[in-house]
N, C-alpha and C positions, 0 to 999 in steps of 0.2 A: 524488427518492433519499432513504435512509436514509447516516447514515456508520457505519461499517464498527464495531462494537465492538470487535474485535483490530486494527483500526489504529488508533482512537481512546486502545487501552488503551495501543498502544505509542506512539505520540507521548507521554501522560501520563510513559512512566516514561522516557523520550529529554529531555523535559525535567525532571522530580524528578533524573534522574541528573546534566545538565549544571548543575542548577543548584549543586547538593548538593557537586560535584565543584572548579565554581569558588569557592563557600565557603574548601573545604579549601586551594587553588593561594592561597589570600591568607595565609595563613601559613605554609605548607608548600612550594617551590618543587621539582617533581621534578626540575630539572636540578641541584636542589644539596642532594643528599642525605648525612649527611654519617655518618664512617664509625668506628665505634673498634676499635683496635686491644689489645685486652685482653692481649698480649705486653709491649709497651709499657710500661715504667717509669719515661722521661725524666720531665724535670720538667713540667710541667703548663702550657700556656700561660695560661691561666687563675687562674696564682700572681701575673703581675703585670695586672692585668685595670688598665683604663683608665676609671677614674669616667665617669658619663655626664655630658654636657653638659645645661645645663637649656636645655629650647624652650621656645616659647610654645604657648601652645594652639590657634593659628591654625592654619589646616589651610595645608598646604606647597603651594609654587603648582608646584613642580619634576617634582612626580607626573605619569604624562600620564595624561590620560582615555582609557582603552581602552572604544573603544565596544561592545557586550552584540554577541557572532558569533551570537547565536541571534535578536537583529530583523531580523539583513540576509537576508531572504530572494529578493530580488531574483533573482539567479541561482541556478539548480542544475543541474549536471555529468548527472543525471540522474535520469527518473519512478525511482517502484516498482518493480519487480519484476512486483507485481501486475496491474500495466495494460500488462508491453510485448508478450502475444501481442495484443492490442488494438491499441494504437501501431504496431505493423506491418503491420497490413492497415486502419487505421484513420486517418485526418487528422483529429485532435480538438485544435480552439482553442477557449479562453474566447470565448464568445457565438456560434458558428458552428457551421454545420451538420457533424455529422461526416461522411466523405463514405470512403464504400468506393473504397480504393483501385483492388482486383481486376477491381470491375465496375466503376469508370469506365474503368478502358482498355477493359475488352473493348469498351462501349459507345462508346467514340469510335473504336471500330476497325471497328464496323460498324454504326451505330445502325437501319438498319429491320430487321436479322434481330434484333439483339434488342428491337427493340419485337415482331417475332413472337413467340418464344421465349417472350417475357414480357410479356404484353397487360396493362394497366389496371392497371400499374408491380407487379406481384407479386412485384415482386425487386427492394428498394428499396436507390438508391446511398446516397444521402443520408440522415441520418436528425438531427433534434433536436437542436440541443447541452443539451437537459436527460434527453437520452437515460440510461438506466443501461446502466453498463460491463457488466451481465449481456443484455442488450438486444441490446447489437453481439456481444458473446460468441455468440448463439443467432446473428446471420448468419451468424457466421466456420462453427458448426457447421451450419449448415443449406446455405450453400454452397459451405466452400473449407474441407471437413472435409479432404482430401487432402493440401491446399496445405499445412493444417497439420499436419499430422501430419511431412511432409514436411521440414519446415522445427523441427518439436520432439524430429527423428530425428538432429540437427547435435548432435554431440557437443561443441558449442562456447556451445551454448546457453545463456542467462543468466537465461529464465528460469522460474520454476514452471507445471503447465502448469494454467489454468484453466478448458479446455472440460469441460464435465459428464462427457458421457457418454466419452468418452478417458480422463478421472479415473476415472472407477470400470471401464472395464475393463483398465488397468494395474494396476488392485485386484485382480481376478478372475484372474492372472497371464500377461497378454499381453504381448508385446511390438508396440515401435513400427510392428516390420516386420512383423506379422503382422495389426495395424489399418489397415495402409494397406490391406493387400491384401483384406482384408475389405470396407474403407470402395468398393473398386475394385467391384464385385463389386453390392454393396447401395448403395451409398451413404450410408449408415446405419450406428451400432451398439448399436441398440438391443435390449434382453433375450439378450444374450450368457451364454451359460451360461458355470460356471467354468472354467479352464483345463483339460485331461486332467491335465498333470502338476503343476496347483494340485490337492494333497488336503487344504487345508485353506480352513477356510466361508470364503467372501468377509464381509469387516469394512467398512464406510464407511467410519472414522475409518483404519484402515490403509491405503485404497484413497486419501483424499486426502493424507497422509505419504508413501508410495512416490512419485503422484506426483510430489509438493512437491521432493523431493531431486533436486538437478540436477546435472550430472557434473561431478565435480574442475577445478577451478581456483582461481589464486592467488586473485583477485580474490573470487573463493566463499569461500574459507577466510575473508577480509578481515571479507566481511557477518556468516559466523555468530559470530567471533569478536565482532565488536559485538553483536550479539542474546545472545551469552553476556554479556559484559559488564555492559550494561543492563539484560536483565533479570534477574540473579544478582544486580544491586548490587557488580559487582567492582570492585579497585582496578587501576585502568589499568599498575600494577605487575605483575601477573599475567602478562601475554606474557617479562617477562624472567627469572621464577620459573622458577629450574632443571628445578623437579621437572616444570612444566607444560611445556615447550618437552621435554623428553622425552619424555612425554609423545603430543604432538603426530607428535613422528619415527618411534614406535613405531607409529600409527597408518597413517600415509604411508610407504613406502619411499623410495620418490622424494623425499621432501622432505628437503630442505637446510636450515639454521640461518639461512643470509640470507634465507630465505620466510617463516619467522614475522615479522614487522611490527613494529615496535617501538611503542613508548606513544606515541608524538608521535603518530606515524597511521594508531593507533589512535582517537586525539583527534581526530583532522580529519576520523576517518569518524565518526566518531560525532554531528560537530555535521554534517557532510552528512545522515547520514541523517534529524536532524533536521530539515534544511531541507527533504531531499523529502520527509517528510511533512506537511509543514505545508504544501509547494504545494497535494498531493492535497486538504489537509483544507479550502486555502480555495474550493477549485472544487467540493467535497460540498458545502459552507456554504452555496454560490454559487445551486448547484442549489435546494437546500432551501429556501433566503431565494424564487427564482419560482415555485417548485411554491406553500408557502403563498400568496406572492399573488394566484397563479393561484386558488388554494383561497377567499381570500376575494371577490375578484370574484365567483364563482360562487355566494357566500354573500347576497352584495347584491345580485345578478340576480334568485337567484328569490326574495331577498323582498321585491323592486319588483313582481316578477309576482304575488305574491300578494297587497301590495296593491291594485294596480290591477281584480285579480279581486273584490275585496271591494268596493271601491268599483263596478266595474261588476253584481254581484250580492250584495248585502246579506244577509246572513242576520242574522234576527231575532234568535237566541242571542247575535250578540254586541252589535247592539244594544239589549240589553231587553226587546225588544217581547217574548218567551218566557219563562218564569223555569220551572221543577223543580217548581214548587210547583201550578203555577196551570196548565189546560187549555191546549193551544193553540191560539188563536183571532186570528184579524188584524181 
């Protein structure tokens, strides 16, 4: 499995953003902002400045040592939304085979009927722990397409559609209800023509964007704010900007001022997003290491076989009995 370039890029952005903001917080606290009243002409408090007392160069022992929140990745509230659809169908754990919950339930209800319908394990229930997410999504596409569309039709869905044929069909102008009826007839969504009411030319990029636009909810609004702040390196105080608040209220009629998160909430969401992506990155790297070890073992085994063959059937060219300058004679 290869680490997703997009996911790795987002992790780097999150890391750089949090590091830069942490450095700024050492010099300026968000909670302790200073305001100036231009109209106030009273005597400034700076007129009677108390001289600073000399302090030693030794470091203060009273300062608490706050642990780096980025280093604490043992806990995670939720996995990345890119794998929510797979996590709904499969039980995935590190170092353990991935099990399809739907297939396992059907098999346990009537094992004999299952074996008769799918001889020679034509329909797999378990996959290796190193199986890529794309393979698991292919299992969903081949065997649980209708169930997948029904779950995706839920207005409270909090994960983007990742199954390829469903994503492309949405880009062609089909609704999830229409795709469900088509899937019931042929069981697949291959080679669908553009929707009759869709006069635009199909675009793969537009299909992916449209499929990844989730129904509106406050948690999704917070996620989009996190992505915007991190990707554009915005200040956390952007959510306190009156013009920005008016923009959000303008784009959503039923949105209230209390629904816009405070900068402290955004900060915690950014740290949590980093932890979630870091957990996924460790899982991907673990799979890469296992794949690399398997490749090394394969190369070593092939090398051993070649050495054995050369000893059993020695080549005159290798042992110097034959040269290119002299005729072949043994």
